[in-house]
PyMOL Python script that loads the backbone (N, CA, C, O; Angstrom):
from pymol import cmd

cmd.read_pdbstr("""\
ATOM      1  N   MET A   1       2.019 -17.211   0.084  1.00  0.00           N
ATOM      2  CA  MET A   1       2.011 -16.431   1.329  1.00  0.00           C
ATOM      3  C   MET A   1       1.713 -14.995   0.978  1.00  0.00           C
ATOM      4  O   MET A   1       2.287 -14.468   0.025  1.00  0.00           O
ATOM      5  N   PRO A   2       0.835 -14.345   1.716  1.00  0.00           N
ATOM      6  CA  PRO A   2       0.431 -12.974   1.400  1.00  0.00           C
ATOM      7  C   PRO A   2       1.572 -12.010   1.640  1.00  0.00           C
ATOM      8  O   PRO A   2       2.431 -12.260   2.485  1.00  0.00           O
ATOM      9  N   LEU A   3       1.588 -10.912   0.904  1.00  0.00           N
ATOM     10  CA  LEU A   3       2.588  -9.861   1.087  1.00  0.00           C
ATOM     11  C   LEU A   3       2.273  -9.130   2.373  1.00  0.00           C
ATOM     12  O   LEU A   3       1.116  -8.876   2.707  1.00  0.00           O
ATOM     13  N   GLU A   4       3.339  -8.798   3.084  1.00  0.00           N
ATOM     14  CA  GLU A   4       3.145  -8.174   4.407  1.00  0.00           C
ATOM     15  C   GLU A   4       3.000  -6.625   4.194  1.00  0.00           C
ATOM     16  O   GLU A   4       3.961  -5.912   3.904  1.00  0.00           O
ATOM     17  N   LEU A   5       1.721  -6.165   4.361  1.00  0.00           N
ATOM     18  CA  LEU A   5       1.417  -4.739   4.276  1.00  0.00           C
ATOM     19  C   LEU A   5       0.995  -4.280   5.674  1.00  0.00           C
ATOM     20  O   LEU A   5       0.392  -5.029   6.443  1.00  0.00           O
ATOM     21  N   VAL A   6       1.321  -3.075   5.961  1.00  0.00           N
ATOM     22  CA  VAL A   6       0.921  -2.461   7.241  1.00  0.00           C
ATOM     23  C   VAL A   6       0.324  -1.071   6.912  1.00  0.00           C
ATOM     24  O   VAL A   6       0.580  -0.517   5.843  1.00  0.00           O
ATOM     25  N   LEU A   7      -0.493  -0.508   7.868  1.00  0.00           N
ATOM     26  CA  LEU A   7      -1.046   0.805   7.628  1.00  0.00           C
ATOM     27  C   LEU A   7       0.045   1.835   7.435  1.00  0.00           C
ATOM     28  O   LEU A   7       1.090   1.773   8.083  1.00  0.00           O
ATOM     29  N   GLU A   8      -0.194   2.769   6.556  1.00  0.00           N
ATOM     30  CA  GLU A   8       0.640   3.894   6.248  1.00  0.00           C
ATOM     31  C   GLU A   8       1.818   3.494   5.417  1.00  0.00           C
ATOM     32  O   GLU A   8       2.726   4.309   5.254  1.00  0.00           O
ATOM     33  N   ASP A   9       1.875   2.285   4.868  1.00  0.00           N
ATOM     34  CA  ASP A   9       2.889   1.990   3.831  1.00  0.00           C
ATOM     35  C   ASP A   9       2.590   2.818   2.599  1.00  0.00           C
ATOM     36  O   ASP A   9       1.431   2.971   2.215  1.00  0.00           O
ATOM     37  N   VAL A  10       3.605   3.342   1.992  1.00  0.00           N
ATOM     38  CA  VAL A  10       3.482   4.070   0.726  1.00  0.00           C
ATOM     39  C   VAL A  10       3.995   3.118  -0.367  1.00  0.00           C
ATOM     40  O   VAL A  10       5.149   2.691  -0.328  1.00  0.00           O
ATOM     41  N   VAL A  11       3.151   2.796  -1.319  1.00  0.00           N
ATOM     42  CA  VAL A  11       3.504   1.843  -2.362  1.00  0.00           C
ATOM     43  C   VAL A  11       3.403   2.532  -3.728  1.00  0.00           C
ATOM     44  O   VAL A  11       2.614   3.459  -3.911  1.00  0.00           O
ATOM     45  N   ARG A  12       4.190   2.078  -4.652  1.00  0.00           N
ATOM     46  CA  ARG A  12       4.190   2.518  -6.056  1.00  0.00           C
ATOM     47  C   ARG A  12       3.605   1.450  -6.845  1.00  0.00           C
ATOM     48  O   ARG A  12       4.095   0.320  -6.836  1.00  0.00           O
ATOM     49  N   LEU A  13       2.507   1.776  -7.575  1.00  0.00           N
ATOM     50  CA  LEU A  13       1.843   0.781  -8.395  1.00  0.00           C
ATOM     51  C   LEU A  13       2.327   0.857  -9.849  1.00  0.00           C
ATOM     52  O   LEU A  13       2.882   1.868 -10.279  1.00  0.00           O
ATOM     53  N   ARG A  14       2.101  -0.257 -10.614  1.00  0.00           N
ATOM     54  CA  ARG A  14       2.595  -0.316 -11.990  1.00  0.00           C
ATOM     55  C   ARG A  14       2.012   0.692 -12.907  1.00  0.00           C
ATOM     56  O   ARG A  14       2.729   1.300 -13.702  1.00  0.00           O
ATOM     57  N   LYS A  15       0.705   0.894 -12.819  1.00  0.00           N
ATOM     58  CA  LYS A  15       0.007   1.769 -13.727  1.00  0.00           C
ATOM     59  C   LYS A  15      -0.337   3.086 -12.993  1.00  0.00           C
ATOM     60  O   LYS A  15      -0.697   3.072 -11.816  1.00  0.00           O
ATOM     61  N   PRO A  16      -0.223   4.175 -13.683  1.00  0.00           N
ATOM     62  CA  PRO A  16      -0.526   5.468 -12.985  1.00  0.00           C
ATOM     63  C   PRO A  16      -2.070   5.655 -12.864  1.00  0.00           C
ATOM     64  O   PRO A  16      -2.850   5.120 -13.652  1.00  0.00           O
ATOM     65  N   HIS A  17      -2.453   6.434 -11.845  1.00  0.00           N
ATOM     66  CA  HIS A  17      -3.834   6.856 -11.681  1.00  0.00           C
ATOM     67  C   HIS A  17      -4.131   7.920 -12.687  1.00  0.00           C
ATOM     68  O   HIS A  17      -3.213   8.602 -13.141  1.00  0.00           O
ATOM     69  N   PRO A  18      -5.370   8.091 -13.055  1.00  0.00           N
ATOM     70  CA  PRO A  18      -5.676   9.155 -14.130  1.00  0.00           C
ATOM     71  C   PRO A  18      -5.146  10.550 -13.750  1.00  0.00           C
ATOM     72  O   PRO A  18      -4.931  11.372 -14.641  1.00  0.00           O
ATOM     73  N   CYS A  19      -4.937  10.829 -12.510  1.00  0.00           N
ATOM     74  CA  CYS A  19      -4.347  12.158 -12.082  1.00  0.00           C
ATOM     75  C   CYS A  19      -2.857  12.193 -12.397  1.00  0.00           C
ATOM     76  O   CYS A  19      -2.269  13.274 -12.361  1.00  0.00           O
ATOM     77  N   GLY A  20      -2.219  11.069 -12.704  1.00  0.00           N
ATOM     78  CA  GLY A  20      -0.786  11.026 -13.008  1.00  0.00           C
ATOM     79  C   GLY A  20       0.105  10.430 -11.977  1.00  0.00           C
ATOM     80  O   GLY A  20       1.249  10.083 -12.267  1.00  0.00           O
ATOM     81  N   SER A  21      -0.418  10.294 -10.707  1.00  0.00           N
ATOM     82  CA  SER A  21       0.390   9.751  -9.674  1.00  0.00           C
ATOM     83  C   SER A  21       0.423   8.256  -9.676  1.00  0.00           C
ATOM     84  O   SER A  21      -0.562   7.601 -10.015  1.00  0.00           O
ATOM     85  N   THR A  22       1.576   7.702  -9.291  1.00  0.00           N
ATOM     86  CA  THR A  22       1.676   6.230  -9.085  1.00  0.00           C
ATOM     87  C   THR A  22       1.849   5.833  -7.656  1.00  0.00           C
ATOM     88  O   THR A  22       1.910   4.637  -7.370  1.00  0.00           O
ATOM     89  N   ASP A  23       1.932   6.766  -6.736  1.00  0.00           N
ATOM     90  CA  ASP A  23       2.121   6.473  -5.277  1.00  0.00           C
ATOM     91  C   ASP A  23       0.819   6.525  -4.528  1.00  0.00           C
ATOM     92  O   ASP A  23      -0.011   7.418  -4.703  1.00  0.00           O
ATOM     93  N   TRP A  24       0.675   5.491  -3.653  1.00  0.00           N
ATOM     94  CA  TRP A  24      -0.528   5.349  -2.883  1.00  0.00           C
ATOM     95  C   TRP A  24      -0.162   4.986  -1.433  1.00  0.00           C
ATOM     96  O   TRP A  24       0.865   4.353  -1.187  1.00  0.00           O
ATOM     97  N   VAL A  25      -1.008   5.391  -0.482  1.00  0.00           N
ATOM     98  CA  VAL A  25      -0.748   5.040   0.914  1.00  0.00           C
ATOM     99  C   VAL A  25      -1.874   4.068   1.376  1.00  0.00           C
ATOM    100  O   VAL A  25      -3.048   4.259   1.061  1.00  0.00           O
ATOM    101  N   VAL A  26      -1.479   3.061   2.107  1.00  0.00           N
ATOM    102  CA  VAL A  26      -2.391   2.022   2.629  1.00  0.00           C
ATOM    103  C   VAL A  26      -3.145   2.596   3.785  1.00  0.00           C
ATOM    104  O   VAL A  26      -2.536   3.014   4.769  1.00  0.00           O
ATOM    105  N   VAL A  27      -4.511   2.632   3.698  1.00  0.00           N
ATOM    106  CA  VAL A  27      -5.339   3.158   4.717  1.00  0.00           C
ATOM    107  C   VAL A  27      -6.259   2.123   5.380  1.00  0.00           C
ATOM    108  O   VAL A  27      -6.881   2.413   6.402  1.00  0.00           O
ATOM    109  N   ARG A  28      -6.348   0.883   4.784  1.00  0.00           N
ATOM    110  CA  ARG A  28      -7.200  -0.155   5.315  1.00  0.00           C
ATOM    111  C   ARG A  28      -6.621  -1.473   4.957  1.00  0.00           C
ATOM    112  O   ARG A  28      -6.091  -1.662   3.862  1.00  0.00           O
ATOM    113  N   LEU A  29      -6.719  -2.407   5.893  1.00  0.00           N
ATOM    114  CA  LEU A  29      -6.146  -3.768   5.711  1.00  0.00           C
ATOM    115  C   LEU A  29      -7.312  -4.807   5.887  1.00  0.00           C
ATOM    116  O   LEU A  29      -8.332  -4.546   6.525  1.00  0.00           O
ATOM    117  N   GLY A  30      -7.086  -5.939   5.298  1.00  0.00           N
ATOM    118  CA  GLY A  30      -8.055  -7.042   5.443  1.00  0.00           C
ATOM    119  C   GLY A  30      -8.040  -7.843   4.117  1.00  0.00           C
ATOM    120  O   GLY A  30      -7.024  -7.867   3.424  1.00  0.00           O
ATOM    121  N   ALA A  31      -9.155  -8.487   3.774  1.00  0.00           N
ATOM    122  CA  ALA A  31      -9.250  -9.160   2.523  1.00  0.00           C
ATOM    123  C   ALA A  31      -9.225  -8.163   1.380  1.00  0.00           C
ATOM    124  O   ALA A  31      -8.742  -8.453   0.286  1.00  0.00           O
ATOM    125  N   ASP A  32      -9.770  -6.954   1.665  1.00  0.00           N
ATOM    126  CA  ASP A  32      -9.674  -5.865   0.659  1.00  0.00           C
ATOM    127  C   ASP A  32      -8.693  -4.822   1.253  1.00  0.00           C
ATOM    128  O   ASP A  32      -8.655  -4.622   2.467  1.00  0.00           O
ATOM    129  N   ILE A  33      -7.944  -4.195   0.422  1.00  0.00           N
ATOM    130  CA  ILE A  33      -6.975  -3.155   0.827  1.00  0.00           C
ATOM    131  C   ILE A  33      -7.438  -1.786   0.376  1.00  0.00           C
ATOM    132  O   ILE A  33      -7.709  -1.550  -0.801  1.00  0.00           O
ATOM    133  N   GLY A  34      -7.521  -0.895   1.345  1.00  0.00           N
ATOM    134  CA  GLY A  34      -7.874   0.508   1.037  1.00  0.00           C
ATOM    135  C   GLY A  34      -6.659   1.270   0.725  1.00  0.00           C
ATOM    136  O   GLY A  34      -5.677   1.200   1.464  1.00  0.00           O
ATOM    137  N   LEU A  35      -6.677   2.025  -0.376  1.00  0.00           N
ATOM    138  CA  LEU A  35      -5.544   2.862  -0.807  1.00  0.00           C
ATOM    139  C   LEU A  35      -6.050   4.319  -1.038  1.00  0.00           C
ATOM    140  O   LEU A  35      -7.170   4.549  -1.495  1.00  0.00           O
ATOM    141  N   ARG A  36      -5.188   5.254  -0.706  1.00  0.00           N
ATOM    142  CA  ARG A  36      -5.424   6.694  -0.998  1.00  0.00           C
ATOM    143  C   ARG A  36      -4.408   7.188  -1.871  1.00  0.00           C
ATOM    144  O   ARG A  36      -3.224   7.018  -1.581  1.00  0.00           O
ATOM    145  N   CYS A  37      -4.776   7.818  -2.975  1.00  0.00           N
ATOM    146  CA  CYS A  37      -3.834   8.362  -3.958  1.00  0.00           C
ATOM    147  C   CYS A  37      -3.130   9.546  -3.366  1.00  0.00           C
ATOM    148  O   CYS A  37      -3.780  10.404  -2.769  1.00  0.00           O
ATOM    149  N   LEU A  38      -1.806   9.633  -3.505  1.00  0.00           N
ATOM    150  CA  LEU A  38      -1.064  10.754  -2.973  1.00  0.00           C
ATOM    151  C   LEU A  38      -1.086  11.997  -3.923  1.00  0.00           C
ATOM    152  O   LEU A  38      -0.629  13.080  -3.556  1.00  0.00           O
ATOM    153  N   GLY A  39      -1.629  11.802  -5.144  1.00  0.00           N
ATOM    154  CA  GLY A  39      -1.754  12.915  -6.051  1.00  0.00           C
ATOM    155  C   GLY A  39      -3.004  13.665  -5.843  1.00  0.00           C
ATOM    156  O   GLY A  39      -2.959  14.888  -5.703  1.00  0.00           O
ATOM    157  N   CYS A  40      -4.142  13.002  -5.812  1.00  0.00           N
ATOM    158  CA  CYS A  40      -5.441  13.703  -5.721  1.00  0.00           C
ATOM    159  C   CYS A  40      -6.261  13.364  -4.466  1.00  0.00           C
ATOM    160  O   CYS A  40      -7.292  13.988  -4.215  1.00  0.00           O
ATOM    161  N   GLY A  41      -5.799  12.363  -3.669  1.00  0.00           N
ATOM    162  CA  GLY A  41      -6.522  12.073  -2.451  1.00  0.00           C
ATOM    163  C   GLY A  41      -7.674  11.041  -2.639  1.00  0.00           C
ATOM    164  O   GLY A  41      -8.334  10.682  -1.663  1.00  0.00           O
ATOM    165  N   ARG A  42      -7.910  10.581  -3.846  1.00  0.00           N
ATOM    166  CA  ARG A  42      -8.976   9.628  -4.118  1.00  0.00           C
ATOM    167  C   ARG A  42      -8.752   8.323  -3.348  1.00  0.00           C
ATOM    168  O   ARG A  42      -7.620   7.849  -3.250  1.00  0.00           O
ATOM    169  N   ARG A  43      -9.821   7.744  -2.806  1.00  0.00           N
ATOM    170  CA  ARG A  43      -9.694   6.478  -2.048  1.00  0.00           C
ATOM    171  C   ARG A  43     -10.310   5.372  -2.895  1.00  0.00           C
ATOM    172  O   ARG A  43     -11.354   5.566  -3.517  1.00  0.00           O
ATOM    173  N   VAL A  44      -9.661   4.216  -2.916  1.00  0.00           N
ATOM    174  CA  VAL A  44     -10.145   3.038  -3.597  1.00  0.00           C
ATOM    175  C   VAL A  44     -10.056   1.831  -2.660  1.00  0.00           C
ATOM    176  O   VAL A  44      -9.260   1.807  -1.722  1.00  0.00           O
ATOM    177  N   LEU A  45     -10.889   0.839  -2.940  1.00  0.00           N
ATOM    178  CA  LEU A  45     -10.844  -0.386  -2.210  1.00  0.00           C
ATOM    179  C   LEU A  45     -10.655  -1.503  -3.237  1.00  0.00           C
ATOM    180  O   LEU A  45     -11.479  -1.669  -4.137  1.00  0.00           O
ATOM    181  N   LEU A  46      -9.552  -2.280  -3.099  1.00  0.00           N
ATOM    182  CA  LEU A  46      -9.225  -3.328  -4.079  1.00  0.00           C
ATOM    183  C   LEU A  46      -8.972  -4.652  -3.317  1.00  0.00           C
ATOM    184  O   LEU A  46      -8.507  -4.646  -2.177  1.00  0.00           O
ATOM    185  N   PRO A  47      -9.289  -5.774  -3.972  1.00  0.00           N
ATOM    186  CA  PRO A  47      -8.980  -7.056  -3.370  1.00  0.00           C
ATOM    187  C   PRO A  47      -7.513  -7.208  -3.115  1.00  0.00           C
ATOM    188  O   PRO A  47      -6.717  -6.713  -3.913  1.00  0.00           O
ATOM    189  N   ARG A  48      -7.098  -7.861  -2.055  1.00  0.00           N
ATOM    190  CA  ARG A  48      -5.673  -7.991  -1.670  1.00  0.00           C
ATOM    191  C   ARG A  48      -4.852  -8.605  -2.820  1.00  0.00           C
ATOM    192  O   ARG A  48      -3.727  -8.179  -3.080  1.00  0.00           O
ATOM    193  N   ARG A  49      -5.403  -9.569  -3.478  1.00  0.00           N
ATOM    194  CA  ARG A  49      -4.690 -10.258  -4.593  1.00  0.00           C
ATOM    195  C   ARG A  49      -4.408  -9.283  -5.688  1.00  0.00           C
ATOM    196  O   ARG A  49      -3.306  -9.324  -6.234  1.00  0.00           O
ATOM    197  N   THR A  50      -5.315  -8.400  -6.062  1.00  0.00           N
ATOM    198  CA  THR A  50      -5.101  -7.425  -7.051  1.00  0.00           C
ATOM    199  C   THR A  50      -4.016  -6.427  -6.703  1.00  0.00           C
ATOM    200  O   THR A  50      -3.151  -6.103  -7.516  1.00  0.00           O
ATOM    201  N   VAL A  51      -4.087  -5.941  -5.443  1.00  0.00           N
ATOM    202  CA  VAL A  51      -3.047  -5.027  -4.941  1.00  0.00           C
ATOM    203  C   VAL A  51      -1.672  -5.655  -5.019  1.00  0.00           C
ATOM    204  O   VAL A  51      -0.726  -5.020  -5.485  1.00  0.00           O
ATOM    205  N   GLU A  52      -1.548  -6.901  -4.567  1.00  0.00           N
ATOM    206  CA  GLU A  52      -0.249  -7.593  -4.549  1.00  0.00           C
ATOM    207  C   GLU A  52       0.311  -7.717  -5.982  1.00  0.00           C
ATOM    208  O   GLU A  52       1.521  -7.623  -6.188  1.00  0.00           O
ATOM    209  N   LYS A  53      -0.551  -7.923  -6.936  1.00  0.00           N
ATOM    210  CA  LYS A  53      -0.086  -7.998  -8.334  1.00  0.00           C
ATOM    211  C   LYS A  53       0.363  -6.635  -8.889  1.00  0.00           C
ATOM    212  O   LYS A  53       1.284  -6.559  -9.702  1.00  0.00           O
ATOM    213  N   ARG A  54      -0.289  -5.588  -8.446  1.00  0.00           N
ATOM    214  CA  ARG A  54      -0.091  -4.222  -8.995  1.00  0.00           C
ATOM    215  C   ARG A  54       1.085  -3.477  -8.322  1.00  0.00           C
ATOM    216  O   ARG A  54       1.586  -2.495  -8.871  1.00  0.00           O
ATOM    217  N   ILE A  55       1.526  -3.943  -7.133  1.00  0.00           N
ATOM    218  CA  ILE A  55       2.636  -3.244  -6.447  1.00  0.00           C
ATOM    219  C   ILE A  55       3.910  -3.413  -7.190  1.00  0.00           C
ATOM    220  O   ILE A  55       4.306  -4.530  -7.524  1.00  0.00           O
ATOM    221  N   LYS A  56       4.586  -2.268  -7.464  1.00  0.00           N
ATOM    222  CA  LYS A  56       5.897  -2.347  -8.111  1.00  0.00           C
ATOM    223  C   LYS A  56       6.971  -2.286  -7.035  1.00  0.00           C
ATOM    224  O   LYS A  56       7.940  -3.043  -7.093  1.00  0.00           O
ATOM    225  N   THR A  57       6.823  -1.422  -6.077  1.00  0.00           N
ATOM    226  CA  THR A  57       7.839  -1.246  -5.000  1.00  0.00           C
ATOM    227  C   THR A  57       7.226  -0.537  -3.824  1.00  0.00           C
ATOM    228  O   THR A  57       6.160   0.068  -3.937  1.00  0.00           O
ATOM    229  N   PHE A  58       7.898  -0.609  -2.692  1.00  0.00           N
ATOM    230  CA  PHE A  58       7.545   0.147  -1.516  1.00  0.00           C
ATOM    231  C   PHE A  58       8.324   1.443  -1.484  1.00  0.00           C
ATOM    232  O   PHE A  58       9.554   1.402  -1.508  1.00  0.00           O
ATOM    233  N   VAL A  59       7.674   2.588  -1.433  1.00  0.00           N
ATOM    234  CA  VAL A  59       8.381   3.870  -1.327  1.00  0.00           C
ATOM    235  C   VAL A  59       8.843   4.060   0.100  1.00  0.00           C
ATOM    236  O   VAL A  59       9.988   4.445   0.336  1.00  0.00           O
ATOM    237  N   SER A  60       7.965   3.794   1.058  1.00  0.00           N
ATOM    238  CA  SER A  60       8.324   3.826   2.523  1.00  0.00           C
ATOM    239  C   SER A  60       7.438   2.907   3.223  1.00  0.00           C
ATOM    240  O   SER A  60       6.320   2.646   2.779  1.00  0.00           O
ATOM    241  N   ARG A  61       7.913   2.386   4.342  1.00  0.00           N
ATOM    242  CA  ARG A  61       7.123   1.446   5.160  1.00  0.00           C
ATOM    243  C   ARG A  61       6.520   2.175   6.353  1.00  0.00           C
ATOM    244  O   ARG A  61       7.131   3.110   6.871  1.00  0.00           O
ATOM    245  N   GLY A  62       5.382   1.784   6.781  1.00  0.00           N
ATOM    246  CA  GLY A  62       4.670   2.375   7.883  1.00  0.00           C
ATOM    247  C   GLY A  62       5.375   2.161   9.201  1.00  0.00           C
ATOM    248  O   GLY A  62       6.275   1.324   9.267  1.00  0.00           O
ATOM    249  N   PRO A  63       5.018   2.871  10.251  1.00  0.00           N
ATOM    250  CA  PRO A  63       5.629   2.723  11.542  1.00  0.00           C
ATOM    251  C   PRO A  63       5.379   1.337  12.233  1.00  0.00           C
ATOM    252  O   PRO A  63       6.190   0.867  13.031  1.00  0.00           O
ATOM    253  N   ASP A  64       4.257   0.733  11.896  1.00  0.00           N
ATOM    254  CA  ASP A  64       3.970  -0.613  12.468  1.00  0.00           C
ATOM    255  C   ASP A  64       4.923  -1.689  11.876  1.00  0.00           C
ATOM    256  O   ASP A  64       5.178  -2.703  12.527  1.00  0.00           O
ATOM    257  N   PHE A  65       5.422  -1.483  10.710  1.00  0.00           N
ATOM    258  CA  PHE A  65       6.366  -2.415  10.110  1.00  0.00           C
ATOM    259  C   PHE A  65       7.674  -2.452  10.837  1.00  0.00           C
ATOM    260  O   PHE A  65       8.248  -3.510  11.094  1.00  0.00           O
ATOM    261  N   ARG A  66       8.141  -1.247  11.170  1.00  0.00           N
ATOM    262  CA  ARG A  66       9.444  -1.144  11.955  1.00  0.00           C
ATOM    263  C   ARG A  66       9.267  -1.790  13.359  1.00  0.00           C
ATOM    264  O   ARG A  66      10.142  -2.528  13.812  1.00  0.00           O
ATOM    265  N   GLU A  67       8.174  -1.517  14.015  1.00  0.00           N
ATOM    266  CA  GLU A  67       7.968  -2.078  15.307  1.00  0.00           C
ATOM    267  C   GLU A  67       7.843  -3.605  15.297  1.00  0.00           C
ATOM    268  O   GLU A  67       8.346  -4.256  16.213  1.00  0.00           O
ATOM    269  N   ALA A  68       7.197  -4.187  14.305  1.00  0.00           N
ATOM    270  CA  ALA A  68       7.053  -5.602  14.197  1.00  0.00           C
ATOM    271  C   ALA A  68       8.428  -6.269  13.947  1.00  0.00           C
ATOM    272  O   ALA A  68       8.731  -7.300  14.547  1.00  0.00           O
ATOM    273  N   ASN A  69       9.226  -5.698  13.095  1.00  0.00           N
ATOM    274  CA  ASN A  69      10.542  -6.221  12.832  1.00  0.00           C
ATOM    275  C   ASN A  69      11.493  -6.039  13.951  1.00  0.00           C
ATOM    276  O   ASN A  69      12.380  -6.876  14.120  1.00  0.00           O
ATOM    277  N   ALA A  70      11.380  -5.003  14.733  1.00  0.00           N
ATOM    278  CA  ALA A  70      12.234  -4.765  15.865  1.00  0.00           C
ATOM    279  C   ALA A  70      11.969  -5.794  16.960  1.00  0.00           C
ATOM    280  O   ALA A  70      12.908  -6.180  17.655  1.00  0.00           O
ATOM    281  N   SER A  71      10.741  -6.252  17.142  1.00  0.00           N
ATOM    282  CA  SER A  71      10.450  -7.227  18.194  1.00  0.00           C
ATOM    283  C   SER A  71      10.956  -8.589  17.826  1.00  0.00           C
ATOM    284  O   SER A  71      11.248  -9.407  18.698  1.00  0.00           O
ATOM    285  N   VAL A  72      11.067  -8.855  16.492  1.00  0.00           N
ATOM    286  CA  VAL A  72      11.568 -10.133  16.018  1.00  0.00           C
ATOM    287  C   VAL A  72      13.070 -10.359  16.276  1.00  0.00           C
ATOM    288  O   VAL A  72      13.533 -11.459  16.577  1.00  0.00           O
ATOM    289  N   GLU A  73      13.783  -9.249  16.138  1.00  0.00           N
ATOM    290  CA  GLU A  73      15.288  -9.336  16.245  1.00  0.00           C
ATOM    291  C   GLU A  73      15.750  -9.477  17.686  1.00  0.00           C
ATOM    292  O   GLU A  73      16.951  -9.560  17.944  1.00  0.00           O
TER     293      GLU A  73
END
""", "prot")
cmd.dss("prot")
cmd.show_as("cartoon", "prot")
cmd.util.cbc("prot")
cmd.orient("prot")
């Protein structure tokens, strides 16, 4: 089952970016996930499977995640 990602999630990846930052914000969803580095602003596009393997933890969840979970309860 795929990991539940929403726009504006801030994730911490296992390996640091060359700028030194490990935190990224989700800017695009689909089969490929768009991420923007919070250190230097660089944007990358990675396959969903690769992103799911590299995520260490969620730093914060986007506003859509809270809305989706509020409607379930």
